[in-house]
Every structure is written in C-alpha cells, then in structure tokens.
DOMIKOL-301805 format. One record per residue (C-alpha): residue number from 0; residue in three letters; z, y, x. Coordinates in steps of 0.1 Angstrom, whole numbers. Layout:
PT/nr/rest/z/y/x
PT/NUM/ALA/Z/Y/X
...
//
This chain:
PT/nr/rest/z/y/x
PT/0/MET/334/-336/-86
PT/1/ASN/311/-330/-117
PT/2/ARG/321/-294/-121
PT/3/MET/314/-285/-88
PT/4/PRO/272/-287/-88
PT/5/ARG/275/-275/-121
PT/6/ARG/281/-246/-112
PT/7/LEU/256/-244/-81
PT/8/LEU/232/-256/-105
PT/9/ALA/240/-225/-124
PT/10/ALA/245/-204/-102
PT/11/ALA/212/-216/-82
PT/12/LEU/191/-210/-118
PT/13/ALA/209/-173/-121
PT/14/THR/191/-166/-90
PT/15/ALA/159/-185/-93
PT/16/VAL/160/-160/-124
PT/17/ILE/175/-126/-111
PT/18/LEU/155/-126/-77
PT/19/PRO/120/-127/-85
PT/20/GLY/123/-98/-121
PT/21/ALA/143/-79/-86
PT/22/ALA/111/-86/-65
PT/23/PHE/88/-76/-91
PT/24/ALA/109/-44/-95
PT/25/GLN/105/-37/-57
PT/26/ASP/65/-44/-54
PT/27/ALA/66/-17/-84
PT/28/ALA/87/7/-67
PT/29/SER/63/5/-36
PT/30/ALA/29/2/-59
PT/31/SER/38/33/-69
PT/32/SER/52/51/-40
PT/33/GLY/18/36/-26
PT/34/HIS/-3/61/-53
PT/35/ALA/23/88/-44
PT/36/ALA/16/88/-7
PT/37/ALA/-24/86/-20
PT/38/ASP/-20/117/-44
PT/39/ALA/1/135/-13
PT/40/ALA/-26/129/10
PT/41/PHE/-52/140/-15
PT/42/VAL/-35/169/-19
PT/43/LYS/-26/180/21
PT/44/GLN/-69/173/28
PT/45/ALA/-81/192/-2
PT/46/SER/-59/221/10
PT/47/ALA/-66/221/47
PT/48/ALA/-108/221/37
PT/49/GLY/-98/245/10
PT/50/LEU/-82/266/38
PT/51/ALA/-116/258/62
PT/52/GLU/-140/270/34
PT/53/VAL/-122/304/26
PT/54/THR/-122/311/65
PT/55/LEU/-158/301/69
PT/56/GLY/-167/319/39
PT/57/GLN/-156/350/51
PT/58/LEU/-175/338/86
PT/59/GLY/-205/339/66
PT/60/ALA/-202/369/42
PT/61/SER/-195/392/72
PT/62/GLN/-216/375/100
PT/63/GLY/-245/358/77
PT/64/ASN/-279/372/89
PT/65/SER/-293/367/52
PT/66/ALA/-283/379/20
PT/67/ASP/-282/341/13
PT/68/VAL/-252/333/40
PT/69/LYS/-238/361/33
PT/70/GLN/-239/357/-5
PT/71/PHE/-232/319/-1
PT/72/GLY/-202/328/21
PT/73/GLN/-183/350/-5
PT/74/GLN/-189/325/-34
PT/75/MET/-173/303/-9
PT/76/VAL/-140/331/-2
PT/77/THR/-137/334/-41
PT/78/ASP/-139/299/-52
PT/79/HIS/-120/281/-32
PT/80/THR/-92/307/-33
PT/81/LYS/-91/300/-66
PT/82/ALA/-92/261/-66
PT/83/ASN/-66/263/-37
PT/84/ASP/-46/287/-59
PT/85/GLU/-44/261/-90
PT/86/LEU/-40/230/-60
PT/87/LYS/-10/246/-50
PT/88/SER/6/254/-85
PT/89/ILE/0/222/-90
PT/90/ALA/15/210/-59
PT/91/SER/46/233/-60
PT/92/GLY/59/215/-95
PT/93/LYS/56/178/-79
PT/94/ASN/71/186/-49
PT/95/LEU/42/181/-27
PT/96/THR/34/197/3
PT/97/VAL/-1/219/9
PT/98/ALA/-17/220/41
PT/99/SER/-9/258/58
PT/100/ALA/-36/259/81
PT/101/PRO/-73/241/83
PT/102/MET/-71/205/98
PT/103/PRO/-77/213/134
PT/104/ALA/-112/200/139
PT/105/ASP/-122/231/110
PT/106/GLU/-107/257/134
PT/107/LYS/-126/248/166
PT/108/ALA/-158/250/141
PT/109/ALA/-150/285/128
PT/110/ALA/-142/301/165
PT/111/ALA/-179/281/177
PT/112/LEU/-193/297/149
PT/113/GLY/-174/332/150
PT/114/LYS/-194/330/183
PT/115/LYS/-227/327/171
PT/116/SER/-253/358/154
PT/117/GLY/-284/358/138
PT/118/ASP/-306/333/128
PT/119/ALA/-286/307/150
PT/120/PHE/-251/319/131
PT/121/ASP/-269/312/93
PT/122/GLN/-282/279/105
PT/123/ALA/-250/267/120
PT/124/PHE/-233/277/90
PT/125/ALA/-254/261/66
PT/126/LYS/-252/226/83
PT/127/LYS/-210/229/87
PT/128/MET/-213/238/48
PT/129/VAL/-235/209/38
PT/130/ALA/-214/191/61
PT/131/ASP/-179/202/47
PT/132/HIS/-190/199/11
PT/133/GLN/-206/163/14
PT/134/LYS/-167/148/24
PT/135/ALA/-152/176/-1
PT/136/VAL/-175/158/-30
PT/137/ALA/-161/121/-14
PT/138/LEU/-126/132/-11
PT/139/PHE/-127/148/-46
PT/140/THR/-146/115/-64
PT/141/LYS/-124/91/-48
PT/142/GLU/-97/110/-66
PT/143/SER/-112/116/-101
PT/144/THR/-116/80/-101
PT/145/SER/-84/62/-90
PT/146/GLY/-60/89/-83
PT/147/LYS/-26/83/-100
PT/148/ASP/-15/114/-107
PT/149/PRO/-30/128/-138
PT/150/GLU/-25/163/-133
PT/151/LEU/-41/161/-102
PT/152/LYS/-72/134/-110
PT/153/ALA/-77/160/-139
PT/154/PHE/-81/189/-108
PT/155/ALA/-101/171/-93
PT/156/THR/-125/162/-122
PT/157/LYS/-124/199/-129
PT/158/THR/-135/211/-93
PT/159/LEU/-157/182/-86
PT/160/PRO/-190/195/-103
PT/161/THR/-183/232/-85
PT/162/LEU/-185/213/-52
PT/163/LYS/-215/193/-63
PT/164/ASP/-228/232/-72
PT/165/HIS/-221/244/-37
PT/166/LEU/-233/211/-20
PT/167/GLU/-265/218/-35
PT/168/MET/-266/257/-25
PT/169/ALA/-257/247/7
PT/170/LYS/-287/228/10
PT/171/LYS/-305/257/3
PT/172/LEU/-296/280/27
PT/173/PRO/-320/289/61
PT/174/GLY/-317/265/85
PT/175/ALA/-300/235/64
PT/176/ALA/-317/204/62
PT/177/GLY/-338/214/34
PT/178/GLY/-331/250/31
PT/179/SER/-356/278/43
PT/180/LYS/-364/294/75
//
C-alpha cells in the first residue's frame, strides 16, 4: 500500500518538473514566432510602401510642373528601387514574402494624383510625399530599434537616414507644408 502512493508521488514530482519546462519552451517558441511575424509584417509593409514610392516617383518625374518635383520624383524612383531590391534579396533568403504591389490606398492615391496637372499636381504630390515619408520613417525607426531579425534590423537602420532626407526634401517641395509656392 505504501508503494502506490510513492509511485504517484514520484510521477507527480516528475510531471511538476517537466511540464513547466515544456510550457516555457512553448512560450519561447510562440514569442519567437511573434517576432518573426513582426519582421514579416515589416517586410510586407516596407516593400509595399517602396513600390508606392516608385510609382509615385514616376508620376512626379513625368507630370511634375516644377523642376524640383520632377527631380525629386526621379530620386524616389532611383532610391526606392535600390532599397526595394535590397529588401527583396534579404527577404528571399529568409523565405519572407515581399509585396507585389502598393497598398490599395496608395494605388488609389496614385490614380487620383495622375489626373492632376500643373500646380495642383505639384501640391498634391508634395503632400503625399510628406505623409508617406512620415509613415516610412516611423516604420523603419520601429524596425531599427525593435526588430528581431539582425539583417532586417540592419537594413532598416541603414535605410532610415535616406528616408529622413526624403522627408526633409519633400517638405521643401512647392505646395508642401513649409514649401515654397
């Protein structure tokens, strides 16, 4: 009769030791997948935003009324194409999916922008560039400070100064907040 309670006690103690370790491992795995999900979300958002900037940059370069807007548009195409290619390369090595098109709201904004001309185009373009780059700076700042994947974190950190420069340049475009007319 004494043997049965000892076996139960031994089994209970073994369970008490093993289960918390298993639960901890499960929590660590779900935390890790949460970090992976955050990095995957960054890749999707950053790549979609980059595609939007290329599309909008092409519009600015071709339809801009002022030389500043045309030049800025071309720089958006050049810089964001380069960043998109680098992000795509990093993501493919990690089996992360990049966006194949801009977000629907950005596609809609580009279509509306494409219908404008002259000063109205420049003003709408400048405002869109300021808003987009404010969002991009926030997105890349978050990834550079709290991203878990070292390569994506380094990419965000490296790209952030260029995005901040774009934001400052956009603010100086004709029709932008703080820009000349």
